[in-house]
Structure formats: C-alpha cells, structure tokens
C-alpha positions as CSV (number, residue, x, y, z in Angstrom):
1,X,100.6,108.0,82.4
2,X,100.1,109.4,85.9
3,X,96.7,110.3,87.2
4,X,96.3,113.6,89.1
5,X,96.8,112.1,92.5
6,X,100.2,110.5,91.5
7,X,101.2,113.7,89.7
8,X,100.5,115.9,92.6
9,X,102.5,113.7,94.9
10,X,105.5,114.0,92.6
11,X,105.4,117.8,92.1
12,X,107.6,118.7,95.0
13,X,110.2,116.2,93.8
14,X,110.0,117.6,90.3
15,X,110.5,121.1,91.5
16,X,113.4,120.0,93.6
17,X,114.9,118.0,90.7
18,X,114.7,114.7,92.7
19,X,113.1,112.5,90.0
20,X,114.7,110.2,87.6
21,X,114.6,110.9,83.9
22,X,111.7,108.5,83.2
23,X,109.7,109.9,86.2
24,X,110.2,113.4,84.9
25,X,108.9,112.3,81.5
26,X,105.8,110.7,83.0
27,X,105.0,113.8,85.1
28,X,105.6,116.1,82.1
29,X,103.3,114.0,80.0
30,X,100.5,114.4,82.6
31,X,101.2,118.1,83.0
32,X,100.8,118.5,79.2
33,X,97.3,117.1,79.4
34,X,96.1,118.5,82.7
35,X,95.6,122.2,83.3
36,X,94.9,121.7,87.0
37,X,98.1,119.9,87.7
38,X,100.0,122.4,85.6
39,X,98.7,125.3,87.6
40,X,99.7,123.5,90.8
41,X,103.2,122.9,89.4
42,X,103.6,126.5,88.3
43,X,102.5,127.6,91.8
44,X,105.0,125.3,93.5
45,X,107.7,126.3,91.2
46,X,107.0,130.0,91.8
47,X,106.8,129.5,95.5
48,X,110.2,127.8,95.6
49,X,111.7,130.7,93.5
50,X,110.2,133.3,95.8
51,X,111.6,131.5,98.9
52,X,115.0,131.3,97.2
53,X,115.2,135.0,96.4
54,X,113.5,136.3,99.5
55,X,116.1,135.0,102.0
56,X,114.9,135.8,105.5
57,X,112.5,138.5,104.5
58,X,108.8,138.0,105.5
59,X,106.4,137.6,102.6
60,X,103.8,140.4,102.2
61,X,100.5,139.7,104.0
62,X,98.6,139.6,100.6
63,X,100.9,137.0,99.3
64,X,100.7,135.0,102.5
65,X,96.9,135.0,102.2
66,X,97.0,133.9,98.6
67,X,99.3,131.0,99.6
68,X,96.9,130.0,102.3
69,X,94.0,130.0,99.9
70,X,96.0,128.0,97.3
71,X,97.0,125.4,99.9
72,X,93.4,124.9,100.9
73,X,92.4,124.0,97.3
C-alpha cells in the first residue's frame, strides 16, 4: 500500500486518469484508509472540475484565497 507521500504524488495523475489499473487500485486503497489524502484528492478533483466549467472566467477572490491556503498546507 502507498504511504501518504507516494499517494500525494499520484493524485494529479489519478484525477487526470493517467494511472494504470493496478496503480489506481493502490491509490484507492490508501485513500480508503487516509482521511488527509482523501481530502487532498477531493480538493484536486473539485479544482479540476471548477477549471473545466469556468472556462476563461476569473475565480472569485474568496475562492482564490481558499486555494492559496489549501496549497500552503
């Protein structure tokens, strides 16, 4: 099973559907046992969805500030 460091490194690839089947399983096993990594995954997934739907619109200032804070963590 992945540790947090390995899991976090794979989250972008998971969100972008760039992992192989076995890699997806390993990451999901870790996410099932780790709340911190699950929160990071949900954040990244939500961010990608927001970017996809927003097109060229600028994100609201409050959202931009929350993103900055999350990225510092």
